[in-house]
N, C-alpha and C positions, 0 to 999 in steps of 0.2 A: 144174602139180599140187606139191602139197607131199608130205613124207610119207606114206606110210599112218598114221593117229593111232590112237597106241594108249592114250591116256588123255584127259583132259580137263584144261582149263586150271586154273591154281592158285586163281583168283580170279573170276567173272563176277558183276559187278553189274547184273542186266539190269535196263531198264526195264520196267514190268509193274505189277498193281495193288498188288504191294508188292514191295520189292526181295527176290531169292531168294539164297543164297548155293550154289554147286556147290564142295564141297571137294575138295582136291585127292587125285587119284591118281598115284602116281609115272609119269613117261610118259618112256620111253628111246626116242632117236631113232637108227637106226644110223650115222648121218653128222651133222655139225654143219650149221647151216645157215651158207651162205656171209653175208659181211660186206656184199656190195652186191647189189644188184637191177638187172636190167636199166634199170629208168626209176624213177631216184630222184625221191623227193616233193620237192615245192616245198618241204614244211614243213622239211626238212634243212637247206636254204639259211637259210631266215628264223632257224632257230633258232640255227646258226651264223656265217651270214657277216656278221661283224663283225672289229673288230682283236681279234684272239686272243692269249690269255695266252703271254708269252713272245714276242710279235714283235718289240719292243723289241730283245730279246736277238738276233735276226737281223738286226738293222740297218734297220729299215722305217723308211722316210722318211713326212715327213706326207703327200706326195703320195698315196704308195701307201695309208696310213691313208684319206685323204680316198677315194679311187678304190674301196678296198672299201667305205666307207660308204655312198657313192653307189648300188655295187649292191645293197647291200642294200635300197635306200629302192626302187630301179626294182622289185626284186623283190616288195617288199610294194606296189608301187601295178600288180603284174601285167604289166611291161614287161619280160617275162625274157629277150627279145630283146638289148633295152639293158643288161641287168644282166650276161648271159655275154660281149657287148663289152666291159666296163668290168672286170670278173675278167680277162679275156684279156689288157687293156692292163696290168694290174698284175701279171700273171703274168710278162711281158717282163723284171721286173727285180727282184721279190721273191724272200726266201729262205725265205718261209713255206709248207711242203707244204701246209698247211689253206686257202690261197686256190686252190690249184692243185686239191685235193680238191672245194672247191664249184664252182671252174668246171666240172668235169669232170661232178658232179652234175648241175647246173643245166641245164648244154649237153645231157646224157643226157635231161632231163627235157624239152625240147623237142624230142628226137629229131634234134639235131644232132651226128651221132657224129662228124664230119670233125674239130668242134673240141672234143667229148669225146676223141677218141683224143689230139690235141695236148696237151691239158690233163694225161691221165692218163701221157702219157709224162713230162711235166714234172714230176706228183707221185711218180712213181718215181724221178726222180733227187734231187728235192729229200729224199725218204724212202725210202733203196734197202732197207730190210729190210720197207716195208709191204708185206703181204700183201693187203690191202685194194687197193692202188692196182695192183699186178699184177692182179688179179679183174678190178677196172674198165678195165683195159686190155685184157682179156681180151675182154670183154663187147663193147667199141668194134669191135675188130678183127672178132667174130663179126657184128656189126651191120652193118659194112662188106662183110662175105662175103668177107673176106680170111681165108681159111682156116689159110695158110700162118704168119701171123703169129700167129694164136689159137693154133696148135698151137705153135709157137716160145715165144710166153709160159708156156703149160701145161707144157711138159716142160722148160724151165729156171727156172721161179720157182716152180711150183705146185704139181706131181706128180713123182713117181718120187724116187730115194733121196737123202736129206738134205733134201727138203723138206716144209712142215708140211702141205699140202693133200693131201688122200687123194684115191684114184681115186672115190670114193663122191661127194664133194662136187664130184672135177672134171666128173662126169656131172653134176649139180646145175646147173653153172655153165655148159655145154654150153647146156643147154635154154634158156637166157636170149636165142639165138641170132635169135629173130625168126622163124625158121622149120626146119620141121623138116630138111628136106634138108643144110642148112649144118652143125645139129647132128651131123646122123649123119656127114655125110664128114668132118667134124670128128675126131669119136669114133673113124672107120675108120681115119683117118689115123696117130692115136694108138695104135691098136691095132698096126698095122701095122709101127710104127716101136719100138714096146716091146720090152724085152728080158724074159725069165724069166717071162713069164705060165704059170702053170699051166693044164692043160687046161681050157677051158668057163669060164676067166676072163672072156673077151672075149663072151661069151653073157651071163653076169652085167652087165657092164656095157652092154650092149645094153638088158637089161632096166631097168636104171638109169636109162638115156635113156629108154624107150621112157612110163615110169611118169611122168617128169616130162614130156614130151611129150602127157601124156593120151592115152596108149592104151595102158590096160589089160590088154586081152587080150593083145596082143600080150606087155605087159611079163611077165605070168604066164606064158605058153607058154615067153618064154626063159628065165624063171627057174627052170624044173621043166627046162629042156634041161641050163642049168647044173648044177643038182644031180644028175641023173643022170649027166651026164659026169665028174663028182669029187665026190664028198656032201663037204662039210664044214659047220661052224656056221656061219658067214657066210653061206653059200648056202642052209641049211635056213632060217635065222632071215629072211633077206629072201624067200623063197615063201613061209614061214608067213605073213609080214605081206599080202603080196597077196592069200593064200587069207583071211585075216582079211575085207579091203575086199570080197571078191566073197560076203560072207556064207555062208562054207564053215567053218564053226567046227569041226567033226572031224577037216578037212585040214588046217587050221592048226595045230589041238592036235598031230596026226600030226608035221608039220615042225618045231614048236616044241621037240617030243620028242626028235626027231631031233638037232637044234642043242645039246640038254642032254648025249646021249651021246656027241656029240665032243668038246664041253667043259663039264663038269659045272659048272667057275667061271664060263660065261657068265652075266653078269646080264641082260644085253640082252635074250636071249632067255628067260630063267627069267622076268624080271618082264614080259614080254609073253605070257608063257603064263599066267600068275597075275592079270593081267587080263583076258585073254578067259575064263578058269574065273569069275572073278567076274561077269563080265556074265550067264555060265550059269548062276549060281546055284548053283554046285559048290564053294563053299568050303573042303569037307575037303581035296580035291584041290588047291588053293591052299597051302593051310596043310602040305602032305608036300612042296610043291617049296618053299617059302620054306625049311622044315626044312634043306634041304642046303646054302644059302648062309651066307655069314661073317654072323653079326648084327651089324650096324652099324645106325645111325640110319635109313636108308631102308628096311632091309628090317624092322628093328621095326616103323616106322611102317605100312607095308604089311601086317604081320600082325596089326597092331592095330586097323588096317581092316576087313581079314576076320573078324575075330574078332567085331568090332563087327557086320559083316553076319550073323553068324551068331547073334547074339544073345546070344554070351558077355561081357557086361559086366565081369565079374569078371575074366576073362581076359586082355581089352584093357586094363584097368586096371593090371595086373599088367606088361603090356608096356609101358606106359606108365612104368612106376617102371624099367623096365630103359633104358628110352630117356632118361630124366632123371637117371640114373646114369653114364650114358657123358659121356666126357671132350670138350668140343666141338674141343678143340685136334685130337683124334683123328678126329674125324667131317665136320669139315667148316664150313662157313657154313650149311648147311640146317640143321644140327641142330636150334637154336632154334625155328626157321620149323617144322618138321614136329614138334617136341614140343608147340610151341603150338598147330597143327592139331588134333594127336589128343586134347589135352586139350580142345580146345572141343566136338569130335564126343563126346568123353564126358562133356559136359556139366560138367566141372572148370573153372568161369569164373574163378576168383580163378588158378589155377596157369597156364591159358590167357594170362591177362593178363600174370602174370610173364614169361613165356617170348616171349611177342612183344616184351615190352621189352627182351628181350636179343638179339635178331635184328641184325644189322648188312649192311651192303654192299647187293647188288641187291633185296633182297628187305625191306628196313627199312622204306619207305614203304609196301609191301603190310600188312606185319605192323603198321603203327600206324594202317591203316585198320580193321584186324579190333579192335584193342585199342580203339578209338574206340568201335565198335559193343557191345563188351564192356562198357566202363565206362558207357558211357550205360544199358546194361542193367541195372545193379546201383545206377543211379541218381546216379554221378557225372558230370552232365552239363557243366559248365563244364571241367572236366579232359578230358573228351573232344572238346568244343568246340577247346580251345585246341591240343590235339594235331593237329585237323583243321584247324588255320589253319596250323601248321606244314607238314602234308602238303602244301597247296597253293601250295607255293612250290617244290614239284617241278617241274624243266625238262620232264616228260614230261604232254603234254597228257591222255594215259589217266589218269594218277594223280589230276591235277588235277581234272576233270571227275569221277572216281570219290569224291573228298573232298568237294566240293560237293555231290554225290547222296546220300551219306552223313549229312551234316551234316542237309541237307534231310528226310531220313529218320527219324531221330531226333529233330530238333524237332518234325515231326508226329506221331509216338508219342508222344511227351511231351506231347500236347495244345497246344503253342505251334504252330499253325495257320497263323496270320497271320507268325509269325516265319520258318516256312518258306517260306512264297511270298513272304516280304521277300528272304530269302537266296537263291532260286534267283532272284528278278530280278535281284538282284545279280551273281549267277555268268553270268546270260546276256549282261552287260553285257562280260564277260570272253571267253566263249566263246560267241559269237550263236549258229552255225551248229550248237551241238549238239543231236542229235535225242535223249538220253536228259533232258537238263536242260527240254529245251521239254514233254516229256512230264511229266517230274515234277511241272513246274509249273502244269501242265494240272489235274493230279492235285489240288495243292494249291488251286488256284481252285475246283475243284469243292468241294472241302471248306469253302470261304469262302463258295460259293454266288453264284463270279463266273463266270457260266458264259460270257459272252462273252468273258473273256480265255481260260477253257478252250478254248473251240471255235476261238479264233484260233490259239492255239500246237499244237493237234490239226491243224488245216487248214494251217499253215507246214510242219510235219513230211510232211503228206500231198501238198502242192504238190513238193516236193523229192522226196518217194518215192512214187510213185501204189501202188505195192505193197507199202507199210507197213502190213500186216495188224495189228499191235497198236495201231497210230493209228486205223486204219478202225475197228476193233474199239471203243475205247477212245469216241470221238466217237459212233459209233452206240449204243453203251450211255449213255454223259450224255444224249444227245437224249432216248431211250426213256423214262427213269429218270426224269430231272427236267425235260422240258420235254412239250409237246404234237406236238413235232414227229414223230411216230411211223413215218409211211411215209417222210422223209426216213431216218430211223435204221435203218429195213430194209431200203434199197438201201445204205448203208454197210456195215451187217452182212453181207448177203448176198454183197458184194465181199469183206469179209475172209474168212469162210466159203469161201468158193470159193479163197481163196486156202492156207487152212490149215484144211482140213477134218476133222480130228479134235482140233484144239486145243479143249480143254474149257471156255477162257473166251469162245472165239467162241460153242460151241453153247449156251453158257448165255443170253449175248448175243439168241443168234435166240429161243431159247423164251421169252424175258424179252418183247421186242419183239412176238412173237406174241400173246403172252398180252394186251400192253397195247395190241392192238390188236381185240382182243373174239375171237380165237382161241386158247383155251386148251388145246382139245384138240388142236392143230397145234401147240402149244408143246409138251407133253408129251414126246413122243419126244426133242425135244433136250435137254431137261432132265434126263431120266434118261440119256442120253447122258454128259451133263456129269459128271452125280454117279458115275455109273460111274468113269469118267475120271479126276475130281478132287474128292471130297466136300467140297470147301470151304464153310463155313459158309453163307456168302453164297449158293452156289448149292444149297445144299441148303434153305435157306430159301425160296427160288424155287420148286422143287419142291414143298414143303409149301403155299405159297399156292397153287398152281395146281390141287392135287388136292382141297384144299379147296374152291375156286370149284367144281372138277366135282362136287360131292358124292362126293368119293372120301374121305368122312371119316376111316374106319375105317384106309386106307392111310398118309392125313395123320397121324394120332394115330402111328401104328408108327414112323414116321420121326421123332415127336418124341422118343418112348419110346429109339429107338434112338440118338438124339443129342444130346438135351439137357443131360447131365452133362458130354461134350465141348466142346460149342459155347455153353453158355450164355452165356460171357463176351463174344461176338461181338457188337455194337451192333445188326448187321442182321437177325441169325438173332433176338434178344431181342426187336426193335422188331416184327419179322414176326408171330411168337407173340403178343405182346400185342394187335397189331391185329387179328389173326384168332380171338381170343378163347383161345388154348389156353398162354396163359403159366402 
């Protein structure tokens, strides 16, 4: 179990009827994530298992380079055991820590923990200052139930005075043991041998571990016990986060405020409190909390978001001006990113484009994705596509996938449906397993009346993920709207609705397929529920048409009066009104 959530990711490009953006809230977590997971992904090896830069400087021989290349080929072919053997053979003579890292990661991925132990030990020899190597060696020891060795590594390499990894992260690392008993035994040994613990800190650490072991009730009880024993900002903040996960917002706020009393400069607790107040619609209180903090880029960004929530657009604009006037040198790498995001939220497109162009470092490619969308929105399609072509060179599959998706979307929105379809087909040759790309191509195929291709792609998603409600719904809706296979569509939509009973898109699909089956009266409750949850033009159009068919003409006309100005530009809405004579 990960840290209790305190916000949303910076960008979400979800596949649905159209891509939507979840704009970022600042998320602070009380511990840094550890660099290694217990089971490393094979993709890590495939991305890095090759002759590494600097190998020649370490005196790597041609034979060693050949072994590493053969290991990469074996891993790509799915022959993981053979790939591990080749890497371990190379490890006997190489001085390249990357080979040791790759051997440890791949061995762990196939649950060969004895080999992972050897590889991690060699890794630590070749790269003595690598915290990641020590973490990996600790995981291997835990997986082999060698508690003494794991504790030794934690004490000498990872926690305690002079070591960079803190106790919170150590608890998270222990949770990778694969056994709650082993993890708990290791923690108790660490607690027993530790010196200088404040009263109750042992219960605080037990709470951290319990959360990681997916024991939320135990974690909460221990957190409260630790807080009662000796209150401080750290413990109050942790108890608040756990209370929040339990849907106890008032208790969470009480604890966050207690954390603030102990340490008024604690940004972590303050921002978490602000996030919770925003969720509760208590923006004024959130602004009061923010006012006591130093007004740097991240605080100003959050303030602008809260002001936007409250409808104070002028105030949010003034806050943005303050952000824009800050010196980037003083505010860190996120300054340009956050300034661009707030500008975009405030519909300051040109300013957002400008600030996104200034983003560097780890956020640069995400900023370029946003910049491309904005450029396309103002008609600069060639420049947007050129930017996305560069983004697709990313070594991160997620970013590459998003760049394809964004380009397909902007092509479709600019009326180039066939180009979008061709582009997404090209993308799938490079990322053939991408459900998002398959979905996007299916929707592009529907727009081109290529029903067979759309059905093929959606069934491919469903075959690999039978509980994918989005794909089930999309196929069901497509069959109901574009074919006469209404009973087959009904079965698919019923399955999707059982998985996500409150999803407005699926409620709309259920209403529409029932209408197509001649059951307009049965369709009405589903369509009303969908419109209430999400008054999308297409959903509203469906409701109007069903009301008209049921001879509830006055109600249908009332919906038209209520929505015509806002939704007149939507093609489905306009076509529906024209078809039934209400245009």
